C-alpha positions in Angstrom: -16.1 -6.0 1.0 -13.7 -6.3 4.0 -10.3 -4.7 3.6 -7.4 -4.9 6.0 -4.8 -2.1 5.8 -1.4 -2.7 7.2 0.2 0.6 8.3 -3.3 1.9 9.2 -2.1 5.2 10.7 -0.1 6.3 7.7 -1.2 9.3 5.7 -2.3 7.3 2.6 -3.9 4.6 4.8 -6.0 7.0 6.8 -7.3 8.5 3.5 -7.9 5.1 2.0 -9.8 3.9 5.1 -12.0 7.0 4.9 -12.8 6.4 1.2 -13.6 2.7 1.6 -15.6 3.2 4.7 -17.6 5.9 3.0 -18.4 3.5 0.2 -20.1 1.3 2.8 -17.4 -1.3 3.1 -15.8 -2.8 6.2 -12.2 -1.6 6.9 -9.7 -2.7 9.5 -6.5 -0.7 10.1 -3.5 -2.5 11.6 -1.4 -0.2 13.8 1.7 -0.6 16.0 0.9 2.1 18.5 -2.3 1.8 20.5 -2.3 5.6 20.9 -3.2 5.8 17.2 -6.5 3.9 17.6 -8.7 7.0 17.8 -7.3 8.5 14.6 -8.0 5.3 12.7 -11.5 4.8 14.2 -12.4 8.4 13.1 -12.1 7.2 9.5 -14.8 4.5 10.1 -12.3 1.7 10.4 -11.9 -0.9 13.1 -8.5 -1.2 14.6 -6.1 -4.1 15.2 -3.0 -3.3 17.3 0.0 -5.4 16.1 3.7 -4.7 15.7 4.6 -6.0 12.2 8.3 -6.0 13.2 7.6 -8.5 16.0 4.4 -10.4 15.1 4.5 -13.7 13.3 2.3 -14.6 10.3 0.4 -16.9 12.7 -0.2 -14.0 15.0 -1.5 -11.8 12.2 -3.5 -14.3 10.2 -6.6 -14.5 12.5 -7.1 -10.8 12.0 -7.3 -11.3 8.3 -9.9 -14.1 8.3 -12.9 -13.2 6.2 -11.1 -10.3 4.5 -11.6 -9.8 0.7 -8.3 -7.9 0.4 -5.3 -6.7 2.2 -3.3 -3.5 1.5 0.3 -2.9 2.5 0.6 0.8 3.2 3.1 0.6 6.0 6.5 2.2 6.1 9.3 2.9 8.6 8.7 6.6 8.0 10.9 9.7 8.0 13.8 9.7 10.5 14.0 5.9 10.7 17.2 3.9 10.2 18.3 1.9 7.2 17.7 -1.3 9.2 14.1 -0.4 9.8 13.6 0.3 6.1 14.3 -3.4 5.7 12.3 -4.7 8.6 9.2 -2.6 7.8 9.2 -1.8 4.1 10.3 -5.3 3.0 10.0 -7.8 5.8 6.6 -6.6 7.0 5.2 -6.7 3.5 6.3 -10.3 3.2 4.8 -11.0 6.7 1.5 -9.7 5.5 1.6 -11.9 2.5 2.3 -15.0 4.6 -0.5 -14.1 7.0 -2.9 -13.5 4.1 -2.0 -16.9 2.6 -2.7 -18.5 6.0 -6.0 -16.7 6.2 -7.1 -17.6 2.7 -6.9 -14.0 1.4 -5.6 -13.8 -2.2 -6.1 -10.1 -3.1 -3.1 -8.0 -2.1 -2.3 -4.4 -3.0 1.2 -3.2 -2.3 2.0 0.5 -2.1 5.5 0.8 -3.4 7.3 3.8 -4.9 8.3 5.0 -8.3 12.0 4.7 -9.3 12.7 1.4 -7.6 13.9 -0.3 -10.8 16.8 2.1 -10.9 19.9 1.9 -8.6 19.3 4.4 -5.8 21.5 7.5 -5.8 24.1 7.0 -3.1 24.5 10.8 -2.6 21.1 10.8 -1.0 22.4 8.8 1.9 22.3 5.2 3.2 18.7 5.5 4.5 17.4 6.5 1.1 19.4 3.7 -0.5 18.0 1.2 2.0 14.4 2.5 1.4 14.6 2.0 -2.4 16.2 -1.4 -2.1 13.6 -2.5 0.5 10.7 -1.5 -1.7 12.2 -3.3 -4.7 12.9 -6.4 -2.6 9.3 -6.4 -1.4 8.0 -6.2 -4.9 10.3 -9.0 -6.1 9.4 -11.3 -3.2 5.6 -10.8 -3.6 5.6 -10.9 -7.4 7.0 -14.4 -7.4 4.1 -15.8 -5.3 1.4 -17.9 -6.8 -0.9 -17.6 -3.7 -1.6 -13.9 -4.2 -3.6 -11.8 -6.7 -1.1 -9.0 -6.4 -1.3 -5.4 -7.7 1.7 -3.1 -7.1 1.1 0.6 -7.1 4.2 2.9 -7.5 3.2 6.5 -6.7 5.4 9.4 -7.7 6.4 12.2 -5.3 3.6 12.6 -2.8 2.0 15.8 -1.5 -0.7 16.6 1.1 -2.4 19.0 -1.3 -6.2 18.4 -1.8 -7.0 15.7 -4.3 -8.0 16.7 -7.8 -9.4 13.4 -9.0 -7.1 13.3 -12.0 -4.1 11.0 -12.4 -1.8 9.3 -14.8 -1.7 5.5 -14.4 0.3 3.2 -16.6 2.0 -0.2 -16.7 4.9 1.6 -18.4 7.1 4.6 -17.4 5.6 8.0 -16.8 7.0 11.5 -16.7 7.7 12.2 -13.0 5.0 14.5 -11.5 3.7 15.0 -8.0 0.6 13.2 -7.0 -1.6 13.9 -4.0 -2.1 11.4 -1.2 -5.8 12.0 -1.7 -5.7 10.8 -5.3 -3.4 7.9 -4.4 -5.9 6.7 -1.9 -8.7 7.1 -4.5 -6.7 5.0 -6.9 -6.1 2.3 -4.3 -9.8 2.2 -3.5 -10.6 1.8 -7.2 -8.0 -1.0 -7.5 -9.7 -2.9 -4.7 -12.8 -2.9 -6.9 -10.8 -4.0 -10.0 -9.7 -7.6 -9.8 -8.5 -7.3 -13.4 -5.5 -5.4 -12.2 -4.1 -8.4 -10.5 -0.6 -9.2 -11.8 0.0 -5.5 -12.8 2.7 -3.1 -11.6 1.4 0.4 -12.0 3.1 3.7 -12.1 1.0 6.6 -10.7 1.6 10.3 -11.2 -0.5 13.4 -11.3 -2.3 13.6 -14.6 -5.4 14.4 -16.6 -7.5 11.2 -16.4 -10.2 10.6 -13.9 -9.4 7.9 -11.3 -12.1 5.3 -12.3 -11.3 5.7 -16.0 -7.6 5.4 -15.4 -8.0 2.2 -13.5 -10.5 0.8 -16.1 -8.0 1.6 -18.9 -5.1 -0.4 -17.4 -7.3 -3.5 -17.2 -8.2 -3.3 -20.9 
């Protein structure tokens, strides 16, 4: 299996690349900053340097040729502006979808966020509001496409604690609980091996079910 991860230097992406590479699969991380190449290569992934805010779908598509799946794990990151929440968290997700379609790649896993179905709390500031709305807009744009086998994963509050291998995963609402980035990456890796999850929007929180079993259960 060959997987291309957009936002390849992100905390979840680096963990996902490590998991997938350790499974013996081919991984490619797409990064904006060439200085991040070494960090991505240490996971076992190859690197493509491309700025998703400037590249066209035609620019990106050749790097996706031959891939079995793409994962959108990019984000404007902390300290970014409201404008960049839109250009990265929404527009780049759509760009990856367009490039995947041009490259003939149907499988697409989108890392979104829990809570995007609710109107964002304005007291948290305009950047937070823009972030939530961008994530929701990306989901809506991708969900309407017929040229993708799309799975949307909505993790809860993320931590850098060591993974425990236990999660809660559901197509319906879950009680809000922290979930580690390690376990989120493990779930993403399992979703890549689970084509039966295409078409699903999944909430992910910390929980009591092993990762493989949790992914298997939502396909049933």
